[in-house]
C-alpha positions in Angstrom: -53.9 -80.6 -29.2 -51.4 -78.2 -27.6 -52.2 -77.9 -23.9 -50.3 -75.4 -21.9 -49.8 -75.5 -18.2 -51.4 -72.5 -16.6 -48.8 -70.1 -15.2 -50.3 -70.5 -11.6 -49.8 -74.3 -11.7 -46.2 -73.9 -13.0 -45.3 -71.6 -10.2 -46.9 -74.0 -7.6 -44.8 -76.9 -9.1 -41.6 -74.8 -8.8 -42.4 -73.8 -5.3 -43.2 -77.3 -4.3 -39.9 -78.7 -5.8 -38.0 -75.9 -4.0 -39.6 -76.9 -0.6 -38.8 -80.6 -1.2 -35.2 -79.6 -2.0 -35.0 -77.4 1.2 -36.4 -80.2 3.3 -33.9 -82.7 1.9 -31.0 -80.3 2.5 -32.2 -79.8 6.1 -32.9 -83.5 7.0 -29.7 -85.0 5.4 -27.2 -83.5 7.8 -29.6 -84.2 10.8 -29.8 -87.9 9.8 -25.9 -88.1 9.2 -25.3 -86.6 12.7 -27.5 -89.2 14.3 -26.0 -92.2 12.6 -22.3 -92.5 13.5 -20.1 -93.6 10.6 -18.4 -97.0 10.5 -14.7 -96.8 11.4 -12.4 -98.5 9.0 -9.6 -100.8 10.1 -6.1 -99.4 10.3 -4.6 -102.1 8.2 -1.5 -102.2 10.4 -0.5 -104.8 13.1 2.4 -103.0 14.8 4.3 -99.7 14.7 7.1 -97.9 16.5 5.2 -95.1 18.2 8.0 -93.3 20.0 11.3 -93.7 21.8 11.7 -94.3 25.5 12.0 -90.9 27.2 9.9 -89.0 24.5 7.0 -88.8 27.0 7.0 -87.6 30.6 4.4 -89.0 33.1 1.0 -87.6 32.4 1.7 -86.9 28.8 0.2 -88.0 25.6 1.4 -88.3 22.0 -0.6 -88.7 18.8 1.1 -91.0 16.2 0.1 -92.7 12.9 -1.1 -96.2 13.2 -1.7 -97.4 9.7 -4.0 -95.0 8.0 -5.5 -93.6 11.3 -4.2 -91.6 14.2 -3.6 -93.3 17.5 -2.6 -92.0 21.0 0.1 -93.1 23.4 -0.2 -91.9 27.0 2.3 -92.4 29.8 0.1 -92.8 32.9 0.5 -90.0 35.7 3.3 -91.2 38.0 4.4 -93.8 35.4 7.9 -95.0 34.7 9.0 -94.4 31.0 10.9 -97.7 31.0 7.9 -99.8 32.0 5.5 -100.9 29.1 2.6 -101.4 31.6 2.7 -97.8 32.5 1.8 -96.8 28.9 -1.7 -97.0 27.4 -2.3 -96.8 23.6 -5.6 -96.6 21.8 -7.1 -95.4 18.6 -7.4 -91.5 18.5 -10.5 -91.6 16.4 -13.6 -90.8 18.4 -16.5 -93.4 18.0 -19.0 -90.6 17.6 -18.1 -88.8 14.4 -14.5 -89.8 13.8 -12.9 -86.6 15.2 -9.3 -87.0 16.5 -9.2 -87.1 20.3 -6.4 -85.8 22.6 -5.0 -86.4 26.0 -6.0 -83.7 28.6 -3.2 -83.6 31.2 -5.4 -81.4 33.5 -8.3 -84.0 33.5 -6.0 -87.1 33.1 -8.4 -88.4 30.4 -8.9 -88.5 26.7 -11.1 -85.8 25.3 -12.9 -85.3 22.0 -13.2 -81.6 21.2 -15.9 -82.0 18.6 -18.8 -82.7 21.0 -17.0 -82.8 24.4 -16.7 -86.6 24.6 -14.6 -88.0 27.5 -12.9 -91.4 27.8 -10.9 -92.8 30.6 -7.4 -94.3 30.2 -8.9 -97.7 29.4 -10.8 -96.2 26.4 -14.3 -96.4 28.1 -16.8 -93.6 27.5 -17.1 -91.4 30.6 -19.5 -88.7 29.2 -20.7 -87.2 26.0 -22.2 -88.6 22.8 -19.7 -91.3 21.8 -21.6 -94.6 21.5 -18.7 -97.0 22.1 -15.3 -97.2 23.7 -12.0 -96.5 21.9 -10.1 -99.6 20.6 -7.1 -100.4 22.8 -3.7 -101.4 21.6 -0.9 -103.4 23.3 2.3 -101.6 24.3 5.8 -103.2 24.4 9.3 -101.8 24.8 12.1 -103.2 22.7 15.4 -101.6 23.3 14.9 -98.0 23.1 11.6 -98.1 21.1 8.1 -98.2 22.2 6.0 -100.5 20.0 2.2 -100.5 19.7 0.4 -103.5 18.4 -3.2 -103.9 17.5 -5.2 -106.3 19.7 -6.9 -107.6 16.6 -3.6 -108.6 15.0 
């Protein structure tokens, strides 16, 4: 017996499959947006981030820390020769892994992707980031500023 699918049923199957594909294509990005990705470790314990004098007070600098960007900030009114006047943290936002930057006008760390704001201790001040930024230790040896992971 050679049974054929009626034309109307074939069209209904195709329309149904198209609607399922459209629903999946719509829901997938929404779900990916709502679940933040897991950040990978940097794989590095310590790096030379800059030279003393590269930053003026209330300035920030993005540098490479292993396989991820990090940010070094000389606090407003800070002394470039004093390690405790610097703060360093990961420059990867905890929301969707965008790279953050230092805003001199706000004196805070800012993520441009979804307007996330962090203070100079890496704590979330506003916006969608679910967790604070990982902080790093800063040390000055000679003329170099070294940044070391707290987890090292």
